[in-house]
C-alpha positions as a Markdown table, in Angstrom:
| # | Residue | x | y | z |
|---|---|---|---|---|
| 1 | Met | 0.3 | 7.3 | -19.3 |
| 2 | Ala | 3.1 | 5.9 | -17.0 |
| 3 | Ile | 5.1 | 9.1 | -16.5 |
| 4 | Phe | 8.5 | 8.3 | -14.8 |
| 5 | His | 11.1 | 10.9 | -13.6 |
| 6 | Thr | 14.7 | 10.4 | -13.1 |
| 7 | Leu | 15.4 | 11.1 | -9.4 |
| 8 | Arg | 18.9 | 11.1 | -7.7 |
| 9 | Ile | 19.1 | 9.2 | -4.4 |
| 10 | Lys | 19.8 | 11.9 | -1.8 |
| 11 | Asn | 20.6 | 9.2 | 0.9 |
| 12 | Ile | 20.4 | 5.6 | 1.5 |
| 13 | Tyr | 20.8 | 3.8 | 4.7 |
| 14 | Lys | 20.1 | 0.5 | 6.3 |
| 15 | Glu | 17.4 | 1.0 | 9.0 |
| 16 | Thr | 17.7 | -2.7 | 10.0 |
| 17 | Asp | 20.0 | -5.6 | 8.7 |
| 18 | Asp | 17.4 | -6.3 | 5.9 |
| 19 | Cys | 15.8 | -3.1 | 5.3 |
| 20 | Ser | 17.1 | 0.3 | 3.3 |
| 21 | Val | 15.7 | 3.5 | 3.6 |
| 22 | Ile | 15.9 | 5.5 | 0.4 |
| 23 | Ser | 15.5 | 9.3 | 0.3 |
| 24 | Phe | 15.2 | 11.0 | -3.0 |
| 25 | Asp | 16.2 | 14.6 | -4.4 |
| 26 | Val | 13.1 | 16.0 | -6.0 |
| 27 | Pro | 13.9 | 19.0 | -8.2 |
| 28 | Glu | 11.8 | 22.2 | -7.5 |
| 29 | Asp | 10.3 | 22.0 | -11.0 |
| 30 | Ile | 8.6 | 18.7 | -10.5 |
| 31 | Lys | 7.6 | 18.9 | -6.8 |
| 32 | Glu | 4.2 | 20.1 | -7.4 |
| 33 | Ala | 3.8 | 16.6 | -9.3 |
| 34 | Phe | 5.3 | 15.0 | -6.6 |
| 35 | Ser | 3.1 | 16.5 | -3.9 |
| 36 | Tyr | 1.5 | 13.7 | -1.7 |
| 37 | His | -0.7 | 12.7 | 1.3 |
| 38 | Gln | 0.1 | 10.4 | 4.1 |
| 39 | Gly | -0.5 | 6.8 | 3.3 |
| 40 | Gln | 0.5 | 7.1 | -0.6 |
| 41 | His | 3.3 | 5.2 | -2.5 |
| 42 | Leu | 5.8 | 5.7 | -5.1 |
| 43 | Thr | 6.5 | 3.4 | -7.9 |
| 44 | Leu | 10.0 | 2.5 | -8.8 |
| 45 | Lys | 11.5 | 1.2 | -12.0 |
| 46 | Ala | 14.8 | -0.2 | -12.7 |
| 47 | Asp | 16.5 | -2.1 | -15.5 |
| 48 | Ile | 17.8 | -5.2 | -13.6 |
| 49 | Asp | 19.7 | -7.9 | -15.9 |
| 50 | Gly | 17.9 | -6.6 | -18.8 |
| 51 | Glu | 14.4 | -6.7 | -17.2 |
| 52 | Asp | 12.1 | -3.8 | -16.7 |
| 53 | Ile | 11.0 | -4.3 | -13.1 |
| 54 | Arg | 8.6 | -1.9 | -11.1 |
| 55 | Arg | 7.9 | -2.1 | -7.5 |
| 56 | Ser | 5.5 | 0.3 | -5.4 |
| 57 | Tyr | 6.8 | 1.2 | -2.0 |
| 58 | Ser | 4.8 | 3.3 | 0.6 |
| 59 | Leu | 6.3 | 6.8 | 1.6 |
| 60 | Cys | 7.4 | 6.5 | 5.2 |
| 61 | Ser | 8.1 | 10.5 | 5.3 |
| 62 | Ser | 5.4 | 12.9 | 5.9 |
| 63 | Pro | 4.3 | 15.6 | 3.4 |
| 64 | Met | 4.7 | 18.1 | 6.3 |
| 65 | Glu | 8.6 | 17.3 | 6.3 |
| 66 | Asp | 9.1 | 18.3 | 2.4 |
| 67 | Lys | 10.8 | 14.8 | 2.1 |
| 68 | Trp | 10.5 | 11.6 | -0.1 |
| 69 | Ser | 11.6 | 8.6 | 1.5 |
| 70 | Val | 10.5 | 4.7 | 1.2 |
| 71 | Ala | 11.7 | 1.6 | 3.0 |
| 72 | Val | 12.7 | -1.5 | 1.2 |
| 73 | Lys | 12.9 | -4.6 | 3.1 |
| 74 | Gln | 14.8 | -7.5 | 1.5 |
| 75 | Ile | 12.5 | -10.3 | 0.4 |
| 76 | Pro | 14.3 | -13.7 | -0.3 |
| 77 | Gly | 14.6 | -14.0 | -4.0 |
| 78 | Gly | 13.1 | -10.3 | -4.7 |
| 79 | Lys | 14.9 | -8.9 | -7.7 |
| 80 | Phe | 14.1 | -5.3 | -6.7 |
| 81 | Ser | 14.6 | -5.5 | -3.1 |
| 82 | Thr | 17.9 | -7.4 | -3.6 |
| 83 | Tyr | 18.9 | -4.7 | -6.0 |
| 84 | Val | 18.0 | -1.9 | -3.6 |
| 85 | Asn | 19.7 | -3.5 | -0.5 |
| 86 | Ser | 22.7 | -4.8 | -2.3 |
| 87 | Glu | 23.5 | -2.5 | -5.1 |
| 88 | Leu | 21.8 | 0.8 | -4.9 |
| 89 | Lys | 23.9 | 3.7 | -3.2 |
| 90 | Thr | 23.7 | 7.4 | -2.5 |
| 91 | Gly | 24.1 | 9.6 | -5.9 |
| 92 | Asp | 22.7 | 6.9 | -8.2 |
| 93 | Thr | 19.6 | 7.7 | -10.1 |
| 94 | Ile | 16.3 | 5.6 | -10.5 |
| 95 | Gln | 13.1 | 6.1 | -12.3 |
| 96 | Val | 10.2 | 7.2 | -9.9 |
| 97 | Met | 6.5 | 7.7 | -10.8 |
| 98 | Pro | 4.7 | 10.6 | -9.1 |
| 99 | Pro | 2.9 | 9.4 | -5.7 |
| 100 | Ser | -0.5 | 7.6 | -6.0 |
| 101 | Gly | -2.7 | 5.5 | -3.8 |
| 102 | Thr | -6.0 | 6.1 | -1.8 |
| 103 | Phe | -4.7 | 4.9 | 1.9 |
| 104 | Gly | -5.4 | 7.6 | 4.4 |
| 105 | Val | -8.0 | 10.3 | 5.2 |
| 106 | Asp | -8.4 | 14.0 | 4.9 |
| 107 | Leu | -6.8 | 16.2 | 7.8 |
| 108 | Asn | -9.0 | 18.2 | 9.9 |
| 109 | Pro | -7.0 | 20.4 | 12.1 |
| 110 | Thr | -10.0 | 21.7 | 14.1 |
| 111 | Lys | -11.8 | 18.2 | 15.1 |
| 112 | Pro | -10.6 | 16.0 | 17.9 |
| 113 | Lys | -9.8 | 12.7 | 16.4 |
| 114 | Asn | -8.5 | 9.3 | 18.1 |
| 115 | Tyr | -6.7 | 7.1 | 15.6 |
| 116 | Leu | -5.6 | 3.6 | 15.9 |
| 117 | Phe | -3.0 | 1.6 | 14.0 |
| 118 | Phe | -2.2 | -2.0 | 13.7 |
| 119 | Ser | 1.1 | -3.0 | 11.8 |
| 120 | Ala | 3.3 | -5.8 | 11.4 |
| 121 | Gly | 6.9 | -5.7 | 10.0 |
| 122 | Ser | 7.4 | -3.3 | 7.0 |
| 123 | Gly | 3.8 | -2.7 | 7.0 |
| 124 | Ile | 5.0 | 0.3 | 9.4 |
| 125 | Thr | 6.2 | 2.4 | 6.5 |
| 126 | Pro | 2.7 | 4.1 | 5.3 |
| 127 | Ile | 1.7 | 3.9 | 9.1 |
| 128 | Ile | 4.5 | 6.1 | 10.4 |
| 129 | Ser | 3.8 | 8.7 | 7.6 |
| 130 | Met | 0.2 | 9.1 | 8.8 |
| 131 | Ile | 1.2 | 9.2 | 12.6 |
| 132 | Lys | 3.8 | 11.9 | 11.9 |
| 133 | Thr | 1.1 | 14.0 | 9.6 |
| 134 | His | -1.8 | 13.4 | 11.8 |
| 135 | Leu | 0.2 | 14.5 | 15.1 |
| 136 | Ala | 1.7 | 17.5 | 13.5 |
| 137 | Ala | -1.4 | 18.8 | 11.5 |
| 138 | Glu | -4.1 | 18.0 | 13.8 |
| 139 | Pro | -3.2 | 19.4 | 17.4 |
| 140 | His | -6.2 | 17.7 | 18.9 |
| 141 | Ala | -5.7 | 14.2 | 17.6 |
| 142 | Thr | -4.1 | 11.1 | 19.3 |
| 143 | Cys | -2.7 | 8.1 | 18.0 |
| 144 | Lys | -1.9 | 4.5 | 19.4 |
| 145 | Leu | 0.1 | 2.2 | 17.4 |
| 146 | Phe | 0.2 | -1.5 | 18.0 |
| 147 | Tyr | 3.0 | -3.0 | 16.2 |
| 148 | Val | 4.1 | -6.7 | 15.7 |
| 149 | Asn | 7.8 | -7.7 | 14.8 |
| 150 | Lys | 9.7 | -10.9 | 15.1 |
| 151 | Thr | 12.4 | -9.4 | 17.5 |
| 152 | Ala | 13.4 | -6.2 | 19.0 |
| 153 | Lys | 16.2 | -5.9 | 16.8 |
| 154 | Ser | 14.0 | -6.1 | 13.6 |
| 155 | Ile | 11.6 | -3.2 | 14.7 |
| 156 | Ile | 11.8 | -0.7 | 11.6 |
| 157 | Phe | 11.8 | 2.9 | 12.7 |
| 158 | Lys | 12.0 | 2.0 | 16.3 |
| 159 | Glu | 14.3 | 5.0 | 17.2 |
| 160 | Glu | 12.0 | 7.3 | 15.3 |
| 161 | Leu | 8.8 | 6.1 | 16.9 |
| 162 | Glu | 10.4 | 6.5 | 20.3 |
| 163 | Gln | 11.3 | 10.3 | 19.2 |
| 164 | Leu | 7.9 | 10.8 | 18.0 |
| 165 | Arg | 6.6 | 9.5 | 21.4 |
| 166 | Asn | 8.9 | 11.8 | 23.2 |
| 167 | Thr | 7.7 | 14.8 | 21.1 |
| 168 | Tyr | 4.2 | 14.2 | 21.4 |
| 169 | Phe | 4.1 | 12.9 | 24.9 |
| 170 | Gly | 0.5 | 12.0 | 26.0 |
| 171 | Arg | -0.6 | 12.0 | 22.5 |
| 172 | Leu | 1.1 | 8.9 | 21.0 |
| 173 | Glu | 1.0 | 5.6 | 22.5 |
| 174 | Ile | 3.1 | 2.6 | 21.1 |
| 175 | Tyr | 2.6 | -1.1 | 21.9 |
| 176 | Tyr | 5.2 | -3.4 | 20.6 |
| 177 | Phe | 4.4 | -7.3 | 20.2 |
| 178 | Leu | 7.1 | -9.9 | 19.6 |
| 179 | Thr | 6.8 | -13.2 | 18.2 |
| 180 | Lys | 10.4 | -14.5 | 18.5 |
| 181 | Glu | 11.5 | -13.2 | 21.7 |
| 182 | Arg | 9.9 | -13.4 | 25.1 |
| 183 | Arg | 9.2 | -10.6 | 27.6 |
| 184 | Asp | 8.0 | -10.5 | 31.2 |
| 185 | Ile | 4.3 | -9.3 | 30.2 |
| 186 | Asp | 2.8 | -12.1 | 28.1 |
| 187 | Leu | 0.2 | -9.7 | 26.4 |
| 188 | Phe | 3.1 | -8.4 | 24.3 |
| 189 | Asn | 4.5 | -11.9 | 23.5 |
| 190 | Gly | 2.8 | -13.2 | 19.9 |
| 191 | Arg | 0.6 | -12.2 | 17.3 |
| 192 | Phe | -2.9 | -10.8 | 17.6 |
| 193 | Asp | -5.5 | -13.3 | 18.7 |
| 194 | Asp | -8.8 | -13.4 | 20.7 |
| 195 | Asp | -7.1 | -13.4 | 24.2 |
| 196 | Arg | -5.0 | -10.4 | 23.2 |
| 197 | Met | -7.7 | -8.5 | 21.4 |
| 198 | Lys | -10.0 | -9.0 | 24.2 |
| 199 | Val | -7.5 | -7.3 | 26.6 |
| 200 | Leu | -6.8 | -4.5 | 24.2 |
| 201 | Cys | -10.5 | -3.7 | 23.6 |
| 202 | Ser | -11.1 | -3.8 | 27.3 |
| 203 | Thr | -8.0 | -1.9 | 28.4 |
| 204 | Phe | -6.4 | 0.1 | 25.7 |
| 205 | Ile | -9.0 | 0.6 | 23.0 |
| 206 | Asp | -12.3 | 2.8 | 23.6 |
| 207 | Ile | -14.3 | 1.5 | 20.6 |
| 208 | Pro | -16.9 | 4.4 | 20.9 |
| 209 | Asp | -14.3 | 7.0 | 21.0 |
| 210 | Thr | -12.4 | 5.7 | 17.9 |
| 211 | Ser | -12.4 | 7.8 | 14.9 |
| 212 | Glu | -10.5 | 5.9 | 12.2 |
| 213 | Val | -8.5 | 2.7 | 12.3 |
| 214 | Phe | -5.5 | 1.8 | 9.8 |
| 215 | Leu | -4.1 | -1.5 | 9.4 |
| 216 | Cys | -1.1 | -2.4 | 7.2 |
| 217 | Gly | 0.5 | -6.0 | 7.1 |
| 218 | Pro | 0.1 | -9.6 | 6.2 |
| 219 | Glu | -3.4 | -10.6 | 4.8 |
| 220 | Asp | -4.3 | -12.7 | 7.7 |
| 221 | Met | -3.6 | -10.2 | 10.3 |
| 222 | Val | -5.3 | -7.5 | 8.7 |
| 223 | His | -8.6 | -9.4 | 8.0 |
| 224 | Tyr | -8.4 | -11.0 | 11.4 |
| 225 | Val | -8.1 | -7.5 | 13.4 |
| 226 | Ser | -10.7 | -5.8 | 11.1 |
| 227 | Asp | -13.3 | -8.5 | 11.6 |
| 228 | Tyr | -12.7 | -8.6 | 15.4 |
| 229 | Leu | -13.1 | -4.6 | 15.9 |
| 230 | Val | -16.2 | -4.8 | 13.7 |
| 231 | Lys | -17.7 | -7.5 | 16.0 |
| 232 | Ala | -16.7 | -5.3 | 18.9 |
| 233 | Gly | -18.8 | -2.6 | 17.5 |
| 234 | Leu | -16.6 | -0.3 | 15.3 |
| 235 | Pro | -18.4 | 0.9 | 12.2 |
| 236 | Lys | -16.9 | -1.1 | 9.1 |
| 237 | Glu | -16.4 | 2.3 | 7.2 |
| 238 | Met | -14.1 | 3.5 | 9.8 |
| 239 | Ile | -11.6 | 0.5 | 9.0 |
| 240 | His | -8.8 | 1.3 | 6.2 |
| 241 | Phe | -6.1 | -1.2 | 5.3 |
| 242 | Glu | -3.4 | -2.3 | 2.9 |
| 243 | Leu | -2.1 | -5.8 | 3.3 |
| 244 | Phe | 0.7 | -8.1 | 2.0 |
| 245 | Val | -0.5 | -11.0 | 0.1 |
| 246 | Thr | 0.9 | -14.3 | 1.1 |
| 247 | Gly | -0.9 | -16.4 | -1.0 |
| 248 | Leu | -4.4 | -17.0 | -2.8 |
| 249 | Ser | -7.5 | -18.2 | -0.8 |
| 250 | Glu | -9.4 | -21.0 | -2.2 |
| 251 | Glu | -12.0 | -18.8 | -3.3 |
| 252 | Asp | -9.5 | -16.7 | -5.1 |
| 253 | Lys | -8.0 | -19.7 | -6.8 |
| 254 | Met | -11.4 | -21.0 | -7.9 |
| 255 | Arg | -12.3 | -17.5 | -9.3 |
| 256 | Ala | -8.9 | -17.2 | -11.1 |
| 257 | Glu | -9.2 | -20.6 | -12.6 |
| 258 | Arg | -12.9 | -20.0 | -13.7 |
| 259 | Leu | -11.7 | -16.6 | -15.4 |
| 260 | Ala | -8.8 | -18.3 | -17.0 |
| 261 | Gln | -11.2 | -20.4 | -19.1 |
| 262 | Gln | -13.0 | -17.2 | -20.1 |
| 263 | Asn | -12.7 | -16.4 | -23.8 |
| 264 | Val | -11.4 | -13.2 | -24.5 |
| 265 | Glu | -10.3 | -13.7 | -28.2 |
| 266 | Gly | -11.9 | -10.8 | -30.4 |
| 267 | Val | -13.0 | -8.6 | -27.4 |
| 268 | Glu | -12.9 | -4.9 | -28.8 |
| 269 | Leu | -10.9 | -3.0 | -25.9 |
| 270 | Thr | -10.8 | 1.1 | -25.7 |
| 271 | Ile | -8.4 | 2.6 | -23.4 |
| 272 | Ile | -8.5 | 6.2 | -22.4 |
| 273 | Asp | -5.1 | 7.5 | -21.2 |
| 274 | Gly | -3.8 | 11.0 | -21.2 |
| 275 | Gly | -6.9 | 12.3 | -22.7 |
| 276 | Lys | -6.6 | 10.0 | -25.8 |
| 277 | Glu | -8.3 | 6.8 | -26.8 |
| 278 | Phe | -6.4 | 3.7 | -27.7 |
| 279 | His | -8.3 | 0.8 | -29.7 |
| 280 | Phe | -7.3 | -2.8 | -30.1 |
| 281 | Thr | -8.5 | -6.3 | -30.2 |
| 282 | Met | -7.7 | -8.6 | -27.4 |
| 283 | Thr | -6.1 | -12.2 | -28.2 |
| 284 | Lys | -5.9 | -15.1 | -26.4 |
| 285 | Asp | -2.3 | -14.6 | -25.7 |
| 286 | Tyr | -3.5 | -12.3 | -22.7 |
| 287 | Asp | -5.9 | -13.0 | -19.8 |
| 288 | Asn | -6.2 | -9.4 | -18.4 |
| 289 | Ile | -6.9 | -5.9 | -19.7 |
| 290 | Leu | -3.4 | -4.7 | -18.7 |
| 291 | Asp | -1.2 | -7.2 | -20.3 |
| 292 | Ala | -3.2 | -7.1 | -23.5 |
| 293 | Ala | -2.9 | -3.2 | -23.5 |
| 294 | Leu | 0.8 | -3.3 | -22.9 |
| 295 | Gly | 1.2 | -6.1 | -25.6 |
| 296 | Ala | -0.7 | -3.8 | -28.0 |
| 297 | Gly | 1.6 | -1.0 | -27.4 |
| 298 | Ala | 0.1 | 1.1 | -24.7 |
| 299 | Asp | 1.9 | 2.8 | -22.2 |
| 300 | Leu | 0.0 | 2.4 | -19.0 |
| 301 | Pro | 1.1 | 2.8 | -15.2 |
| 302 | Phe | 1.6 | -0.6 | -13.0 |
| 303 | Ala | 3.8 | -1.9 | -10.6 |
| 304 | Cys | 3.1 | -5.4 | -8.7 |
| 305 | Lys | 0.5 | -6.8 | -11.2 |
| 306 | Gly | -0.7 | -8.9 | -8.0 |
| 307 | Gly | -3.8 | -7.0 | -7.3 |
| 308 | Val | -2.3 | -5.1 | -4.4 |
| 309 | Cys | -0.9 | -1.7 | -5.2 |
| 310 | Ser | -3.6 | -0.2 | -7.2 |
| 311 | Thr | -1.2 | 1.5 | -9.5 |
| 312 | Cys | -3.1 | 0.1 | -12.5 |
| 313 | Lys | -6.5 | 1.4 | -11.4 |
| 314 | Cys | -9.0 | 2.3 | -14.0 |
| 315 | Lys | -12.9 | 2.7 | -14.3 |
| 316 | Val | -15.0 | 0.8 | -16.5 |
| 317 | Ile | -16.9 | 3.3 | -18.7 |
| 318 | Asp | -18.6 | 0.4 | -21.1 |
| 319 | Gly | -19.0 | -3.2 | -20.9 |
| 320 | Glu | -18.3 | -5.4 | -17.9 |
| 321 | Val | -15.2 | -7.1 | -16.3 |
| 322 | Glu | -14.4 | -9.5 | -13.5 |
| 323 | Met | -11.5 | -9.5 | -11.5 |
| 324 | Lys | -9.5 | -12.4 | -10.6 |
| 325 | Val | -8.4 | -10.8 | -7.0 |
| 326 | Asn | -8.8 | -7.6 | -5.5 |
| 327 | Tyr | -6.5 | -6.6 | -2.6 |
| 328 | Ala | -6.3 | -2.8 | -3.0 |
| 329 | Leu | -9.7 | -1.3 | -3.9 |
| 330 | Glu | -12.3 | -0.6 | -1.2 |
| 331 | Glu | -16.2 | -1.0 | -1.5 |
| 332 | Asp | -16.9 | 2.7 | -2.2 |
| 333 | Glu | -14.5 | 2.3 | -5.4 |
| 334 | Leu | -15.8 | -0.8 | -6.5 |
| 335 | Ala | -19.4 | 0.8 | -6.4 |
| 336 | Gln | -18.1 | 3.5 | -8.7 |
| 337 | Asp | -16.9 | 0.7 | -11.1 |
| 338 | Tyr | -13.1 | 1.2 | -10.4 |
| 339 | Val | -11.2 | -2.0 | -11.1 |
| 340 | Leu | -7.5 | -3.2 | -11.3 |
| 341 | Ser | -6.6 | -3.7 | -14.9 |
| 342 | Cys | -3.8 | -6.1 | -14.0 |
| 343 | Gln | -6.7 | -8.5 | -12.6 |
| 344 | Ser | -9.6 | -7.6 | -14.9 |
| 345 | Val | -10.8 | -10.1 | -17.5 |
| 346 | Pro | -13.5 | -8.9 | -20.1 |
| 347 | Ile | -16.9 | -10.8 | -19.9 |
| 348 | Thr | -18.5 | -8.9 | -22.9 |
| 349 | Asp | -17.6 | -8.3 | -26.5 |
| 350 | Lys | -16.6 | -4.7 | -25.8 |
| 351 | Val | -14.9 | -3.0 | -23.1 |
| 352 | Lys | -13.9 | 0.7 | -22.3 |
| 353 | Val | -12.0 | 1.5 | -19.5 |
| 354 | Asp | -10.6 | 5.0 | -18.5 |
| 355 | Phe | -7.2 | 5.6 | -16.6 |
| 356 | Asp | -7.5 | 9.5 | -16.5 |
| 357 | Val | -10.3 | 9.3 | -13.6 |
């Protein structure tokens, strides 16, 4: 069940010209429900011009700070980001779902860990939460951040990152890369490519001594850096990522077109949510499980509907489905029959999915 809570905005400020940071006042009686680990996100909901709009934003605060903050970057034409950056103010209230998401790893205060982080633009939001948490909770951990932005002025959390570097001197290294400004050292001018990655891996990165790698940013950057590190000898299971999708690949387009022709009329669907079963028959008006269930009256969690945020994740208990795209679930989740309901098209006459697991 999609459970939202009305939270007061404790503070909202402009981190950059096009990015606002919101902090929420979470009452004591629901703090347990809002407990989170580094890398998770909040789903926000608002009625904008009569339309129910939901978006997920990564927490940029650390659970060790007893704070709940997200950063919202203005997207051209984006209804929700425009609403946040132009209309929302301190003292307003907004609907917020408890934290969710699986980006991140468990903490181990006794073990030395060496973390690498690659980020671009607003992809820094879950990354800074991780950096703050790992450095504070794991006294033997080190972190290296490789962070791409257009200009120095557009760097989100620049001041906070520098404060963290001073606080954890010798344990946090930060390398900024700019694409629209030039600096004296050519290595830091431009995006990640073979020449830069070769220098990074020979000078700044010790592959055998790396514990975990986290990437967050545009799809092309995330996949490129991931593939490069694997070829350089880093085990694939050590790489974790969240990405921004800029467009469907040709493979995704072909799969989506094929599944659009799938006959879903008459498919019997069973939804388990909140410990209860909800039965209905799918019609041709819908081409995915989430929309069909919402159309039949189910109250399910969702946000982006683009296969990115994983808010609508569920587990296939019976029958088979195929996803049009998947930008959120990792291989171990797929192996356990988890799917994104917003992208799942039934390919059997009966399908049963569980949102409670």
